[in-house]
C-alpha positions as CSV (number, residue, x, y, z in Angstrom):
1,X,-2.2,-11.3,3.3
2,X,-1.2,-9.3,6.3
3,X,-0.7,-5.6,6.5
4,X,3.0,-6.2,6.9
5,X,3.2,-8.3,3.7
6,X,1.2,-5.6,1.9
7,X,3.6,-2.8,3.1
8,X,6.6,-4.9,2.0
9,X,5.1,-5.0,-1.5
10,X,4.5,-1.3,-1.5
11,X,8.1,-0.7,-0.4
12,X,9.3,-2.2,-3.6
13,X,8.5,1.1,-5.5
14,X,9.6,4.7,-4.8
15,X,7.0,6.9,-3.2
16,X,5.4,9.4,-5.5
17,X,4.7,11.8,-2.7
18,X,7.9,12.2,-0.6
19,X,10.2,10.5,-3.1
20,X,11.5,8.0,-0.6
21,X,13.4,5.4,-2.6
22,X,12.4,1.7,-2.8
23,X,13.1,-0.1,0.5
24,X,13.0,3.2,2.5
25,X,9.9,4.0,4.6
26,X,8.0,7.2,4.1
27,X,7.5,7.8,7.8
28,X,7.7,5.8,11.0
29,X,3.9,5.6,11.1
30,X,3.4,4.1,7.6
31,X,3.6,4.6,3.9
32,X,2.0,7.3,1.7
33,X,-1.0,6.2,-0.3
34,X,0.9,7.3,-3.4
35,X,3.3,4.4,-2.8
36,X,0.5,1.9,-2.7
37,X,-1.0,3.4,-5.9
38,X,2.4,3.0,-7.7
39,X,2.6,-0.6,-6.5
40,X,-0.9,-1.2,-7.8
41,X,-0.2,0.4,-11.2
42,X,2.9,-1.7,-11.6
43,X,0.9,-4.9,-10.8
44,X,2.6,-5.7,-7.5
45,X,-0.7,-5.6,-5.6
46,X,-4.2,-6.5,-6.7
47,X,-7.3,-4.3,-6.7
48,X,-8.5,-6.2,-3.5
49,X,-5.2,-5.4,-1.8
50,X,-5.5,-1.8,-2.8
51,X,-9.0,-1.6,-1.4
52,X,-7.9,-3.1,1.9
53,X,-5.2,-0.4,2.1
54,X,-7.9,2.4,1.6
55,X,-10.7,1.1,3.9
56,X,-9.4,2.6,7.1
57,X,-8.2,6.0,5.6
58,X,-10.1,9.1,6.8
59,X,-9.6,10.6,3.3
60,X,-8.2,9.6,-0.1
61,X,-5.1,11.7,-0.8
62,X,-1.8,10.8,-2.2
63,X,-0.1,12.2,0.9
64,X,-2.3,10.3,3.3
65,X,-0.3,7.9,5.4
66,X,-1.5,4.3,5.4
67,X,-0.9,3.2,9.0
68,X,-3.2,0.3,9.2
69,X,-4.6,-2.2,6.6
70,X,-7.6,-4.3,7.0
71,X,-6.9,-8.0,6.6
72,X,-8.3,-9.8,3.5
73,X,-10.5,-12.7,3.9
74,X,-8.9,-16.0,2.7
75,X,-9.4,-16.5,-1.1
76,X,-10.1,-12.8,-1.8
77,X,-6.6,-11.6,-2.2
78,X,-6.6,-11.9,-6.0
79,X,-2.8,-12.1,-5.9
80,X,-0.4,-9.9,-7.8
81,X,-0.9,-9.9,-11.6
């Protein structure tokens, strides 16, 4: 899964930090980590996908912008539940 595909899944839920509605980006640079967390809790993204979203973050905070996501190795995506 690419970073763009992961961001599209995260965009399916509202952001819990800035309250951007589904389909609307949080910022031009990326999405808040809070949005990825909501997508994870709702089963849209797997634990492995969530991990890839966090790997390049300087700090883990709900308001942290996820601007880049590490690619997942083939066969490790886990898929959505």
